[in-house]
C-alpha positions, 0 to 999 in steps of 0.5 A: 500500500505504501507504494500506492501512496508514493505514486499518488504523491508523485501525481499530486506533485505534478499539479501543485504550484502555489506556495500556500497549497503546495506539497508541503501543505499536503504533507502537513495535512497528511501528518495531521490526519494521522495524528487525529486518526490515532485510536479512532475507528477509521479506514486509515488508507482512505484518510491517507489517500484523501489527504494526498489528493485533496488539493490536486485541483487547486492550481486549476481553481486559482487559474480560473479567474471566473470563480466557477471552479471548485477545487474540492469537486475538481480534485475529486474528479482528478483523483478518480482515474488515479485511484482506479489505475492503482486498483483501489477497491470501488468502496474505498474510492467512493469514500476517498472522493467523498472526503475530498469533496467535503474538505472545503470550508467555503462549501455546502458539502459537509463531512458526513464520515469520520474520515471526512471530518478528520481530513476537514479538521486537519486541513483547517488546522493548517491555516492557523498558528505559525504555519497559518501566518506564514501561509497567509503572507505567502498568499498575500504575495502571490495575489498582490493582496494587502499585508494590512487592511481593516475595513467595515466587515459588512461592506466588505462582505457585500462587496467582495464575498458575495454577501455571505461571510463565508462566501468566495473571495471575488477580488483577491487584491482587496483581501488581507490576513485581518479580513481573513481572520475576521471572516473565516479563521476566528470561526474555525474552532466552531466548525471542527469535528474532532475533540483533538483538533479542537484542542489543537485549534485553541492554541493555534488560533490564539497565536494567530490572533496575538500576531495580528494584534502585534502587527496592527500596533506596529503598523500604527507605529506603536510598540 
């Protein structure tokens, strides 16, 4: 089975180009999934395969400026022939593809198996803490977004998130880590499913919030 995972990894590496959603991110999520799955009654092979494949369509979504591509759905579609070629059983393929479809935060596809919930939680934890901060500013550079920008949230949500606080970002250049925190990251703990992930989230979320407070002070010329 490990040979199959190596082949999946090789296929995913061909597709990922964004520093925020590259193979490093995939492997962090993969490792977090293993931690969260420990002592749980789950199919670890499903979780590992889903973790490796969950963002394989991300680069194509980022390249689609129309906003019509959902990388979770696309990743599931791209995963299907890979899994079939590696002769995964049909029941496992279905579970893996479900996990991939249901991992996205800004989506109506909620995780309905423990395997999917573990992948969802692991993926969200990687947006918080020190690594979350690093990824945020990598995203800022890639999208020419704002290092620091605070605006009235209601206006921003209407103008750039399609009127929904968890809506899709329409113009990435108008976004900032502060806005991302206020519209998404601060609510992640409420959306997590596993107790272990919730515990990890508390510390990572506090670290991120403290950083943003420090950043704001320095932007204002304070210490």
